[in-house]
MITOR-182613 format. One line per field, with one value per atom (N, C-alpha, C): z, y, x; residue number from 0; residue in one letter. Coordinates in pm, 1 decimal, m for minus. Layout:
BEGIN
w [Z	...]
v [Y	...]
u [X	...]
nr [NUM	...]
rest [A	...]
//
This chain:
BEGIN
w [1228.3	1186.4	1091.4	993.9	900.4	976.7	935.0	1003.9	961.8	859.4	811.2	916.0	949.8	1048.9	977.6	1018.0	954.0	1056.7	1016.3	1100.0	1035.2	1117.0	1066.3	1116.9	1025.2	1059.3	1013.9	1108.7	1078.6	1196.9	1171.9	1283.4	1313.4	1232.8	1265.3	1342.0	1470.1	1556.7	1509.3	1463.8	1416.6	1295.9	1200.9	1082.7	1123.1	1217.7	1266.0	1323.5	1408.0	1469.9	1366.6	1270.4	1165.0	1080.9	1046.7	972.5	1051.5	1177.8	1264.4	1268.1	1291.6	1302.6	1170.8	1061.2	928.9	895.1	918.6	885.4	976.3	1103.1	1193.7	1153.3	1109.6	1061.6	938.3	860.3	742.5	777.5	906.0	950.5	964.5	950.4	961.5	1104.0	1141.3	1274.0	1266.5	1349.1	1357.5	1471.0	1436.2	1537.5	1603.7	1545.2	1606.3	1528.9	1596.9	1532.3	1591.8	1510.2	1558.0	1485.2	1541.5	1479.4	1420.5	1441.3	1378.6	1325.6	1224.2	1149.4	1230.2	1316.6	1394.8	1491.2	1559.6	1649.4	1570.3	1454.8	1371.0	1329.3	1290.7	1247.8	1359.6	1480.2	1594.1	1625.2	1620.9	1653.3	1544.8	1419.7	1310.2	1320.2	1362.8	1380.0	1484.7	1585.1	1691.9	1657.1	1598.2	1575.8	1447.6	1352.4	1225.4	1154.5	1118.4	1044.4	903.4	841.5	702.9	604.0	645.3	559.3	642.3	580.6	648.7	570.9	641.0	583.6	636.8	547.7	588.9	536.7	627.8	588.5	550.5	442.9	395.6	483.0	514.5	595.4	735.3	830.2	968.5	1060.1	1186.3	1281.5	1295.6	1329.0	1341.8	1216.4	1221.6	1109.7	989.0	1007.2	898.6	842.4	718.0	648.0	636.0	589.7	562.7	452.2	355.8	248.0	303.3	395.0	464.2	527.4	593.5	656.8	551.5	447.3	343.0	278.4	267.8	209.5	291.4	416.6	505.2	531.7	468.4	492.7	372.2	399.2	290.4	293.7	332.0	330.4	238.9	194.1	108.3	176.8	100.2	153.0	85.7	165.2	114.0	166.2	76.2	118.9	125.7	226.9	240.5	233.8	169.3	167.1	126.3	173.4	127.4	9.7	m25.2	m131.4	m251.6	m370.1	m491.1	m593.9	m543.7	m635.3	m696.1	m810.7	m888.2	m810.8	m741.6	m669.3	m559.3	m483.0	m376.7	m434.6	m542.3	m605.6	m656.0	m717.9	m769.7	m656.8	m546.2	m433.2	m374.0	m368.5	m315.7	m408.7	m538.0	m635.2	m632.2	m601.0	m595.7	m490.8	m393.1	m290.4	m325.2	m445.1	m498.9	m405.6	m372.5	m290.9	m372.4	m303.7	m374.0	m408.2	m327.9	m355.2	m300.8	m356.2	m316.6	m309.1	m188.6	m168.6	m128.7	m192.6	m161.6	m69.3	39.1	131.9	67.9	105.6	204.9	148.8	236.1	194.4	187.2	106.2	114.4	136.8	199.1	241.7	125.5	12.2	m102.8	m152.6	m165.1	m210.6	m110.2	17.8	122.0	114.5	100.7	91.8	m28.8	m143.5	m264.1	m243.1	m181.3	m157.9	m68.2	36.7	128.1	60.5	m17.3	m86.9	m189.7	m254.5	m346.4	m271.0	m152.3	m70.5	m24.8	13.3	53.7	m62.8	m181.0	m299.8	m326.1	m303.2	m323.1	m225.8	m102.3	m2.7	m45.4	m88.0	m123.9	m247.9	m335.9	m461.6	m458.3	m343.5	m333.6	m348.8	m423.6	m425.9	m294.9	m248.3	m121.7	m134.0	m45.4	m38.4	108.9	145.1	282.8	291.4	387.0	404.0	548.3	567.0	700.7	761.5	887.1	960.2	1097.2	1107.3	1229.1	1259.5	1369.9	1409.6	1370.1	1282.4	1243.1	1094.0	1043.9	904.4	900.2	805.1	790.9	648.3	634.8	503.9	454.8	335.8	273.0	156.6	150.6	36.4	m68.5	m189.9	m301.2	m280.9	m214.7	m200.4	m91.8	m18.0	78.6	14.2	m102.6	m168.7	m273.2	m252.1	m345.4	m467.8	m441.7	m550.2	m493.4	m581.6	m540.3	m619.1	m550.5	m613.8	m599.1	m708.6	m708.2	m649.9	m558.8	m501.7	m496.5	m594.6	m604.3	m613.8	m519.2	m522.6	m446.2	m407.6	m323.6	m389.6	m334.7	m368.5	m240.1	m247.2	m136.7	m168.0	m85.5	m102.7	m25.4	m96.3	m33.8	m0.8	128.1	176.5	209.6	258.9	287.1	393.6	495.9	606.2	646.2	562.0	596.0	471.4	488.4	379.5	428.4	336.4	366.7	260.5	303.0	213.0	187.8	60.9	27.6	m72.0	m67.0	m163.0	m284.5	m391.7	m510.2	m628.4	m745.7	m867.8	m900.6	m989.6	m1034.0	m1103.2	m1185.3	m1257.7	m1160.3	m1057.8	m961.2	m880.0	m845.8	m769.8	m849.8	m976.5	m1060.6	m1077.6	m1091.5	m1105.2	m976.8	m863.2	m735.9	m708.5	m734.3	m711.0	m811.8	m937.4	m1041.3	m1039.4	m1040.2	m1032.0	m1141.5	m1208.0	m1311.4	m1255.2	m1123.5	m1062.2	m1069.5	m1079.3	m1076.6	m1217.1	m1243.5	m1375.1	m1359.8	m1441.6	m1444.9	m1534.1	m1480.5	m1554.8	m1585.7	m1528.5	m1539.3	m1498.9	m1537.3	m1501.0	m1349.8	m1274.9	m1129.7	m1053.3	m1123.8	m1054.6	m1103.8	m1006.9	m1032.0	m955.7	m1017.3	m949.0	m932.0	m833.5	m820.4	m889.1	m1004.0	m1083.4	m1011.7	m914.1	m840.0	m741.3	m721.1	m624.1	m690.3	m822.9	m895.2	m868.2	m830.6	m804.4	m915.9	m993.2	m1106.3	m1196.1	m1322.3	m1413.7	m1535.3	m1602.4	m1735.6	m1815.6	m1928.6	m2014.9	m1960.4	m1857.3	m1806.4	m1664.5	m1588.2	m1450.1	m1396.0	m1288.8	m1218.1	m1074.7	m1017.9	m878.7	m795.9	m690.1	m594.9	m454.9	m380.8	m242.0	m230.0	m319.9	m325.5	m371.4	m411.2	m467.3	m619.3	m680.3	m826.4	m881.4	m970.5	m1023.9	m1173.9	m1223.6	m1366.2	m1453.3	m1573.8	m1673.3	m1783.3	m1808.6	m1917.7	m2052.2	m2151.8	m2284.5	m2338.2	m2307.4	m2360.4	m2302.0	m2185.8	m2121.5	m2139.0	m2183.2	m2176.1	m2242.8	m2366.6	m2440.3	m2369.6	m2332.9	m2267.6	m2132.4	m2055.2	m1920.9	m1929.1	m2019.0	m2029.4	m2073.5	m2157.7	m2196.9	m2078.3	m1990.8	m1875.7	m1772.5	m1750.2	m1639.3	m1683.8	m1815.3	m1863.5	m1850.2]
v [548.7	410.1	408.9	321.4	304.0	261.5	311.8	278.1	142.5	79.6	m50.3	m158.4	m234.3	m342.1	m477.8	m560.3	m690.5	m801.8	m908.3	m1027.7	m1140.6	m1219.0	m1326.7	m1462.8	m1555.0	m1696.5	m1774.0	m1826.5	m1899.1	m1990.5	m2120.7	m2213.3	m2240.4	m2186.7	m2195.7	m2069.0	m2084.2	m1967.7	m1878.9	m1939.6	m1860.3	m1775.9	m1837.8	m1764.2	m1656.4	m1689.0	m1593.0	m1468.5	m1489.3	m1376.5	m1298.2	m1368.8	m1301.4	m1213.2	m1265.0	m1185.8	m1061.6	m1080.6	m969.4	m861.8	m902.0	m806.0	m733.0	m808.4	m748.0	m645.9	m682.3	m591.8	m470.0	m489.1	m373.8	m281.1	m336.4	m254.2	m173.1	m226.7	m155.8	m54.6	m50.8	49.5	2.0	m128.4	m180.8	m229.4	m227.9	m272.9	m416.0	m503.7	m641.7	m645.7	m665.0	m657.3	m791.2	m901.4	m1031.0	m1141.3	m1254.9	m1370.4	m1497.1	m1602.3	m1731.5	m1842.7	m1963.9	m2080.1	m2177.2	m2150.6	m2234.9	m2148.5	m2198.8	m2118.7	m2083.7	m2175.2	m2147.2	m2030.3	m2030.3	m1918.8	m1789.5	m1797.0	m1678.5	m1619.6	m1704.3	m1655.6	m1578.1	m1632.1	m1565.1	m1432.0	m1430.5	m1307.6	m1201.8	m1243.9	m1148.7	m1078.5	m1152.2	m1092.2	m981.0	m996.6	m896.0	m783.1	m819.0	m721.9	m641.4	m694.7	m626.9	m574.1	m662.8	m619.6	m574.6	m504.1	m459.8	m565.7	m642.9	m743.5	m868.8	m985.5	m1110.4	m1182.5	m1223.1	m1306.1	m1446.6	m1540.8	m1673.9	m1784.3	m1856.4	m1979.2	m2079.8	m2153.3	m2242.0	m2365.4	m2431.4	m2552.8	m2522.8	m2521.8	m2488.3	m2597.7	m2585.2	m2686.4	m2680.8	m2796.5	m2801.1	m2856.5	m2878.8	m2942.7	m2853.2	m2721.5	m2629.2	m2564.5	m2518.8	m2459.4	m2307.8	m2246.2	m2103.1	m2070.3	m2161.4	m2139.9	m2144.7	m2236.4	m2240.1	m2104.7	m2048.9	m1918.1	m1809.2	m1812.3	m1710.9	m1706.4	m1821.3	m1827.9	m1752.0	m1723.8	m1658.7	m1511.9	m1461.9	m1323.9	m1235.8	m1108.3	m1014.0	m899.4	m932.6	m837.5	m893.6	m809.7	m861.0	m971.9	m1077.6	m1194.3	m1211.6	m1249.5	m1290.2	m1430.6	m1526.3	m1664.0	m1692.3	m1770.4	m1821.5	m1973.2	m2035.2	m2181.0	m2233.5	m2352.9	m2423.1	m2513.0	m2513.7	m2601.6	m2519.6	m2557.6	m2486.7	m2582.7	m2688.9	m2783.2	m2718.7	m2766.9	m2706.3	m2705.7	m2814.3	m2823.5	m2717.8	m2702.0	m2601.3	m2461.2	m2434.0	m2302.0	m2272.1	m2370.5	m2349.8	m2317.5	m2390.1	m2365.4	m2226.3	m2185.8	m2052.9	m1943.4	m1958.8	m1857.7	m1837.1	m1942.0	m1932.2	m1831.9	m1799.9	m1702.3	m1561.2	m1542.1	m1413.2	m1340.0	m1403.0	m1333.4	m1225.2	m1132.3	m1030.6	m1082.6	m1179.7	m1237.2	m1379.3	m1454.5	m1593.3	m1610.2	m1628.0	m1633.2	m1773.2	m1821.8	m1954.1	m1939.0	m2016.2	m2014.2	m2082.4	m2046.8	m1943.0	m1802.7	m1712.7	m1576.8	m1489.7	m1386.3	m1280.8	m1148.9	m1056.0	m931.3	m849.8	m854.0	m776.2	m826.5	m958.5	m1014.8	m987.1	m995.5	m968.4	m822.9	m732.1	m590.1	m562.7	m620.2	m599.4	m654.8	m772.4	m834.3	m747.6	m694.3	m610.0	m479.7	m421.4	m296.8	m319.3	m434.8	m467.2	m476.5	m535.9	m546.1	m407.7	m323.2	m186.1	m110.2	m128.4	m62.9	m105.5	m233.2	m282.2	m214.9	m196.0	m129.1	14.2	83.6	224.9	244.1	144.3	158.1	96.7	48.5	m12.1	91.5	53.8	134.6	112.5	217.8	209.2	272.9	230.1	290.1	299.7	407.0	427.3	390.2	304.6	263.4	286.7	312.5	329.8	193.1	178.9	55.1	92.8	95.5	139.5	284.5	307.7	446.1	491.2	415.3	454.7	433.3	485.1	464.3	377.5	285.1	198.1	207.3	182.3	185.8	42.6	15.6	m115.2	m99.7	m184.5	m183.2	m280.3	m266.7	m344.7	m495.1	m540.1	m684.4	m744.3	m661.3	m712.3	m741.3	m682.2	m694.3	m805.7	m911.3	m1023.5	m991.5	m941.4	m900.2	m810.4	m745.6	m657.8	m693.6	m686.2	m716.6	m597.9	m558.6	m446.0	m488.5	m407.4	m427.2	m291.8	m266.0	m136.7	m22.9	69.9	183.5	156.1	31.2	m2.9	m109.5	m120.9	m231.7	m307.0	m438.8	m522.5	m563.9	m520.4	m557.5	m686.9	m791.1	m921.3	m931.5	m944.3	m960.0	m1107.2	m1140.5	m1281.4	m1338.5	m1259.6	m1312.6	m1222.8	m1126.4	m1036.5	m964.2	m880.6	m798.8	m654.7	m560.2	m419.5	m359.7	m272.8	m210.7	m65.3	m27.1	112.9	162.6	289.6	350.8	394.5	320.5	348.1	268.8	321.6	244.4	168.4	71.7	m0.7	95.3	182.7	278.5	365.3	418.6	504.7	426.3	303.1	219.5	195.6	160.0	134.1	259.9	373.9	499.4	533.7	509.1	540.5	449.0	320.1	226.7	248.7	275.0	304.0	202.1	74.4	m33.9	m135.0	m182.9	m285.6	m420.0	m434.7	m561.4	m582.9	m473.6	m485.5	m483.8	m582.7	m597.3	m617.5	m547.1	m574.7	m695.4	m795.0	m918.8	m940.4	m853.6	m868.0	m733.7	m707.5	m577.9	m559.1	m670.2	m662.0	m701.9	m734.9	m786.4	m723.4	m698.9	m661.5	m760.5	m808.0	m902.4	m842.9	m895.2	m870.7	m988.3	m964.5	m1075.1	m1146.7	m1081.1	m1144.1	m1249.2	m1253.2	m1346.4	m1463.5	m1470.7	m1577.5	m1711.3	m1811.9	m1944.2	m2043.5	m2016.9	m2103.6	m2026.7	m2069.6	m2002.3	m2089.8	m2058.8	m2112.3	m2000.7	m2031.3	m1926.3	m1864.0	m1926.1	m1877.5	m1821.8	m1860.8	m1813.1	m1812.0	m1735.5	m1722.8	m1766.7	m1835.9	m1878.7	m1803.7	m1740.6	m1670.0	m1709.3	m1769.2	m1803.5	m1884.8	m1979.9	m2067.8	m1998.7	m1872.1	m1802.2	m1810.1	m1836.0	m1845.2	m1715.2	m1652.8	m1521.8	m1534.9	m1497.6	m1514.6	m1415.9	m1460.1	m1373.4	m1344.3	m1217.3	m1180.9	m1205.3	m1241.9	m1266.8	m1145.3	m1026.2	m903.6	m877.0	m937.0	m917.3	m1037.3	m1150.2	m1278.6	m1276.5	m1230.5	m1236.1	m1155.6	m1034.0	m947.0	m1004.1	m1054.6	m1106.0	m1229.6	m1320.9	m1443.1	m1415.3	m1312.2	m1273.2	m1217.4	m1144.4	m1081.7	m1184.0	m1287.2	m1378.4	m1509.2	m1531.4	m1656.0	m1653.0]
u [1166.8	1137.3	1018.9	1021.7	911.4	786.4	669.2	544.5	489.2	548.6	502.0	530.0	425.1	438.1	443.8	539.9	560.9	546.0	478.2	466.1	545.9	614.7	700.1	651.2	629.0	605.4	727.7	801.8	925.5	957.2	972.7	994.4	1141.4	1231.5	1373.8	1411.9	1439.1	1458.0	1573.4	1681.4	1795.5	1754.9	1683.3	1636.0	1536.5	1448.9	1349.7	1418.2	1516.7	1587.3	1668.5	1725.6	1801.6	1709.9	1592.4	1494.1	1455.1	1425.6	1384.8	1492.0	1616.1	1724.4	1748.3	1746.0	1769.8	1662.0	1536.1	1425.7	1423.4	1456.1	1462.7	1576.8	1688.9	1800.2	1760.3	1664.9	1614.8	1506.1	1469.3	1372.9	1229.7	1205.8	1070.0	1043.0	915.7	875.3	824.4	879.6	831.4	729.4	602.6	496.4	468.9	520.9	498.2	567.2	588.6	651.2	590.6	586.7	537.6	610.8	601.2	664.5	562.0	431.6	329.0	215.6	147.4	50.6	m73.9	m119.0	m239.8	m218.4	m105.3	m73.1	m60.8	4.4	22.5	m111.6	m206.4	m338.0	m406.4	m403.6	m466.8	m397.8	m265.4	m191.7	m208.9	m211.3	m228.3	m364.2	m466.8	m599.2	m596.3	m512.4	m502.2	m404.9	m291.7	m184.1	m200.6	m275.3	m304.7	m178.6	m88.7	31.2	m4.5	88.2	69.6	119.0	219.3	282.8	308.2	294.0	328.0	436.7	541.1	647.1	627.1	598.0	554.4	645.9	705.9	774.0	665.1	684.6	578.8	564.2	674.0	666.6	717.6	622.5	655.2	602.6	636.1	589.8	437.2	376.5	231.5	166.3	35.1	m34.4	m58.7	m54.9	m86.4	39.6	29.6	143.9	129.6	235.5	230.0	131.0	115.2	18.8	m123.3	m149.5	m279.6	m309.3	m209.7	m226.4	m246.8	m163.9	m174.2	m310.7	m376.7	m510.1	m613.1	m582.9	m679.0	m647.0	m542.8	m501.3	m531.8	m554.1	m578.4	m477.3	m354.2	m243.2	m135.0	m41.0	67.4	146.6	175.4	244.6	380.6	479.0	609.2	635.9	652.6	678.0	827.4	862.7	999.2	992.4	1086.6	1087.9	1224.1	1252.7	1371.7	1337.0	1207.8	1158.7	1114.4	1157.6	1115.8	1056.8	991.6	927.1	802.9	764.2	655.6	524.4	492.5	365.4	356.0	463.2	465.3	451.7	523.9	517.6	376.8	311.6	176.2	78.6	89.5	0.1	23.8	148.7	180.5	129.4	151.2	109.7	m41.3	m116.7	m262.9	m310.3	m225.6	m263.0	m213.9	m163.4	m115.3	m18.0	95.2	195.9	266.0	328.2	406.4	545.1	593.6	726.4	734.2	831.3	854.1	1005.3	1057.3	1201.6	1245.5	1349.2	1402.9	1523.5	1524.1	1637.1	1757.6	1880.9	1913.5	1890.8	1845.0	1810.6	1934.7	1925.0	2026.1	1953.6	2021.0	1956.9	1901.2	1968.7	1922.9	1787.6	1774.5	1647.6	1535.8	1568.2	1468.6	1423.2	1517.0	1483.5	1393.4	1427.5	1346.0	1205.5	1195.1	1064.8	977.2	1035.5	957.6	917.7	1006.0	972.2	861.2	860.1	750.8	618.4	622.7	501.2	455.0	550.3	516.8	454.3	511.1	457.6	313.5	285.0	147.9	52.7	96.4	12.7	m15.9	87.0	71.6	m14.3	m13.4	m87.3	m226.6	m269.8	m402.4	m512.2	m613.6	m734.5	m809.6	m877.0	m948.9	m1086.4	m1175.0	m1307.2	m1345.9	m1412.6	m1457.7	m1605.1	m1638.7	m1778.1	m1820.5	m1949.5	m2004.2	m2032.2	m1995.8	m2020.6	m2075.7	m2208.8	m2278.0	m2241.4	m2172.2	m2142.7	m2002.9	m1936.8	m1801.0	m1780.5	m1670.3	m1632.4	m1507.6	m1505.5	m1389.0	m1335.3	m1207.0	m1142.0	m1123.5	m1175.2	m1155.8	m1059.0	m959.2	m867.7	m919.0	m871.6	m925.3	m913.4	m807.8	m791.7	m880.1	m953.4	m1049.9	m1185.5	m1209.3	m1339.3	m1333.2	m1410.6	m1412.7	m1498.2	m1618.1	m1707.0	m1816.7	m1890.1	m1999.8	m2124.8	m2237.9	m2366.2	m2460.5	m2523.6	m2616.3	m2750.8	m2802.4	m2935.6	m3004.6	m3092.6	m3161.5	m3058.8	m3061.6	m2969.1	m2839.6	m2818.6	m2704.4	m2616.3	m2496.6	m2407.6	m2375.2	m2383.6	m2337.0	m2194.4	m2101.6	m1961.5	m1937.0	m1901.2	m1876.5	m1727.9	m1696.4	m1560.5	m1537.8	m1421.7	m1392.3	m1484.9	m1515.3	m1595.2	m1711.3	m1747.7	m1857.9	m1905.6	m2005.9	m2059.4	m2074.1	m2057.9	m2078.5	m2171.4	m2259.6	m2356.1	m2317.7	m2311.0	m2284.0	m2388.4	m2416.8	m2508.5	m2426.8	m2437.4	m2355.7	m2407.6	m2384.7	m2408.2	m2280.4	m2291.0	m2171.2	m2075.0	m2128.3	m2043.6	m1964.8	m2032.9	m1964.4	m1861.8	m1893.1	m1799.2	m1672.2	m1687.1	m1570.4	m1485.8	m1551.2	m1477.0	m1403.1	m1466.4	m1402.9	m1283.8	m1299.6	m1188.8	m1076.7	m1112.3	m1013.4	m899.7	m939.2	m841.0	m867.2	m762.6	m780.0	m824.2	m821.9	m862.7	m1013.5	m1090.2	m1235.7	m1294.1	m1379.3	m1441.0	m1590.8	m1667.8	m1811.1	m1834.9	m1906.0	m1929.2	m2077.5	m2161.3	m2306.2	m2365.6	m2487.5	m2546.5	m2557.2	m2551.3	m2564.6	m2438.7	m2330.4	m2212.4	m2082.2	m1994.4	m1855.3	m1768.9	m1663.4	m1574.0	m1434.5	m1364.3	m1221.5	m1151.7	m1094.6	m1038.7	m925.2	m862.3	m753.5	m804.7	m937.2	m996.1	m1067.7	m1063.9	m1133.3	m1065.3	m1146.6	m1090.7	m1122.3	m1229.1	m1264.7	m1361.4	m1370.1	m1462.8	m1488.0	m1599.4	m1626.0	m1691.3	m1747.9	m1803.0	m1931.1	m1989.1	m2117.7	m2112.4	m2010.5	m2006.7	m1864.0	m1849.7	m1723.1	m1745.6	m1648.8	m1660.0	m1556.6	m1605.7	m1520.7	m1565.6	m1474.8	m1506.2	m1635.1	m1654.4	m1772.0	m1900.3	m1892.6	m2008.4	m2003.3	m2118.5	m2127.7	m2184.9	m2109.0	m2144.7	m2166.1	m2283.5	m2311.5	m2233.0	m2199.6	m2136.1	m2238.6	m2266.0	m2355.6	m2287.6	m2365.5	m2309.5	m2235.9	m2287.3	m2226.5	m2088.0	m2059.4	m1929.3	m1836.6	m1891.1	m1820.0	m1682.6	m1674.8	m1548.8	m1439.2	m1472.0	m1373.0	m1329.9	m1427.9	m1397.7	m1308.8	m1343.3	m1265.9	m1122.5	m1103.9	m968.8	m890.8	m961.0	m895.1	m851.5	m933.5	m903.1	m839.6	m830.6	m770.7	m618.9]
nr [0	0	0	1	1	1	2	2	2	3	3	3	4	4	4	5	5	5	6	6	6	7	7	7	8	8	8	9	9	9	10	10	10	11	11	11	12	12	12	13	13	13	14	14	14	15	15	15	16	16	16	17	17	17	18	18	18	19	19	19	20	20	20	21	21	21	22	22	22	23	23	23	24	24	24	25	25	25	26	26	26	27	27	27	28	28	28	29	29	29	30	30	30	31	31	31	32	32	32	33	33	33	34	34	34	35	35	35	36	36	36	37	37	37	38	38	38	39	39	39	40	40	40	41	41	41	42	42	42	43	43	43	44	44	44	45	45	45	46	46	46	47	47	47	48	48	48	49	49	49	50	50	50	51	51	51	52	52	52	53	53	53	54	54	54	55	55	55	56	56	56	57	57	57	58	58	58	59	59	59	60	60	60	61	61	61	62	62	62	63	63	63	64	64	64	65	65	65	66	66	66	67	67	67	68	68	68	69	69	69	70	70	70	71	71	71	72	72	72	73	73	73	74	74	74	75	75	75	76	76	76	77	77	77	78	78	78	79	79	79	80	80	80	81	81	81	82	82	82	83	83	83	84	84	84	85	85	85	86	86	86	87	87	87	88	88	88	89	89	89	90	90	90	91	91	91	92	92	92	93	93	93	94	94	94	95	95	95	96	96	96	97	97	97	98	98	98	99	99	99	100	100	100	101	101	101	102	102	102	103	103	103	104	104	104	105	105	105	106	106	106	107	107	107	108	108	108	109	109	109	110	110	110	111	111	111	112	112	112	113	113	113	114	114	114	115	115	115	116	116	116	117	117	117	118	118	118	119	119	119	120	120	120	121	121	121	122	122	122	123	123	123	124	124	124	125	125	125	126	126	126	127	127	127	128	128	128	129	129	129	130	130	130	131	131	131	132	132	132	133	133	133	134	134	134	135	135	135	136	136	136	137	137	137	138	138	138	139	139	139	140	140	140	141	141	141	142	142	142	143	143	143	144	144	144	145	145	145	146	146	146	147	147	147	148	148	148	149	149	149	150	150	150	151	151	151	152	152	152	153	153	153	154	154	154	155	155	155	156	156	156	157	157	157	158	158	158	159	159	159	160	160	160	161	161	161	162	162	162	163	163	163	164	164	164	165	165	165	166	166	166	167	167	167	168	168	168	169	169	169	170	170	170	171	171	171	172	172	172	173	173	173	174	174	174	175	175	175	176	176	176	177	177	177	178	178	178	179	179	179	180	180	180	181	181	181	182	182	182	183	183	183	184	184	184	185	185	185	186	186	186	187	187	187	188	188	188	189	189	189	190	190	190	191	191	191	192	192	192	193	193	193	194	194	194	195	195	195	196	196	196	197	197	197	198	198	198	199	199	199	200	200	200	201	201	201	202	202	202	203	203	203	204	204	204	205	205	205	206	206	206	207	207	207	208	208	208	209	209	209	210	210	210	211	211	211	212	212	212	213	213	213	214	214	214	215	215	215	216	216	216	217	217	217	218	218	218	219	219	219	220	220	220	221	221	221]
rest [M	M	M	N	N	N	S	S	S	I	I	I	K	K	K	I	I	I	Y	Y	Y	I	I	I	L	L	L	E	E	E	D	D	D	E	E	E	I	I	I	I	I	I	T	T	T	Q	Q	Q	E	E	E	L	L	L	L	L	L	K	K	K	Q	Q	Q	T	T	T	L	L	L	E	E	E	D	D	D	L	L	L	G	G	G	F	F	F	K	K	K	I	I	I	C	C	C	G	G	G	M	M	M	A	A	A	T	T	T	N	N	N	A	A	A	E	E	E	T	T	T	A	A	A	L	L	L	A	A	A	E	E	E	I	I	I	A	A	A	L	L	L	L	L	L	K	K	K	P	P	P	D	D	D	I	I	I	A	A	A	I	I	I	L	L	L	D	D	D	I	I	I	R	R	R	V	V	V	E	E	E	G	G	G	P	P	P	Q	Q	Q	T	T	T	G	G	G	I	I	I	W	W	W	L	L	L	G	G	G	N	N	N	Q	Q	Q	L	L	L	D	D	D	I	I	I	P	P	P	L	L	L	I	I	I	Y	Y	Y	L	L	L	T	T	T	A	A	A	F	F	F	N	N	N	D	D	D	V	V	V	D	D	D	T	T	T	I	I	I	K	K	K	K	K	K	A	A	A	I	I	I	A	A	A	T	T	T	T	T	T	P	P	P	T	T	T	S	S	S	Y	Y	Y	L	L	L	V	V	V	K	K	K	P	P	P	L	L	L	N	N	N	N	N	N	K	K	K	D	D	D	L	L	L	Y	Y	Y	I	I	I	A	A	A	V	V	V	E	E	E	L	L	L	A	A	A	V	V	V	S	S	S	K	K	K	I	I	I	K	K	K	N	N	N	K	K	K	A	A	A	Q	Q	Q	I	I	I	I	I	I	V	V	V	K	K	K	D	D	D	K	K	K	D	D	D	K	K	K	K	K	K	I	I	I	I	I	I	L	L	L	S	S	S	E	E	E	D	D	D	Q	Q	Q	I	I	I	L	L	L	Y	Y	Y	A	A	A	K	K	K	K	K	K	E	E	E	D	D	D	Q	Q	Q	Y	Y	Y	L	L	L	I	I	I	L	L	L	H	H	H	L	L	L	K	K	K	D	D	D	S	S	S	E	E	E	K	K	K	L	L	L	I	I	I	R	R	R	S	S	S	S	S	S	I	I	I	K	K	K	D	D	D	F	F	F	L	L	L	E	E	E	Q	Q	Q	M	M	M	N	N	N	S	S	S	P	P	P	S	S	S	F	F	F	L	L	L	Q	Q	Q	V	V	V	H	H	H	R	R	R	S	S	S	Y	Y	Y	V	V	V	I	I	I	N	N	N	K	K	K	D	D	D	C	C	C	V	V	V	T	T	T	A	A	A	F	F	F	N	N	N	S	S	S	K	K	K	E	E	E	I	I	I	I	I	I	I	I	I	N	N	N	N	N	N	S	S	S	R	R	R	I	I	I	P	P	P	I	I	I	S	S	S	K	K	K	S	S	S	Y	Y	Y	A	A	A	K	K	K	E	E	E	I	I	I	L	L	L	E	E	E	E	E	E	I	I	I	S	S	S]
//
């Protein structure tokens, strides 16, 4: 069986079971399922799946997009709705695929393989965390700030400190997602929520853009 673990958020039980059976037949492990986004968020934190398949409109007050905004794993959205507003909100969370119901097995297989490919191609860095080492993938790092001989890696809900220069960090990650925007800052361009000619906003943090980088950066993220 494939070692990739998949979590499913789907409030139609028949569709949920069909997804589970189809993916298991393809060799993937279904580590959990839920019918509402709040339960899914709590279970995903415990089960740590590699991929999440999220129905956008599910039972309860929150949506699959709400959940997707809080995850840092590859996302595949399912929906019976393909209106422009829903699509725009989903795209803002950078999913690997967006599938419109009714599903067919070929499209589902392609979507999951694209998500698997994203996992395999992620840049990673190992950082010390107290008495252990942890692996951070590129999509977990929002931006990095230089402090003397160190870099502070800003994640969605925490920070990690590594001994590195910006140059060495960029070489180690070797990913087009990371851009130096200032002598003290590197950003993950996939996490940018707003920008102008002078600053970039990521997760409510304001990051300055140096004049020497401005033209190139604005071309990259526009």
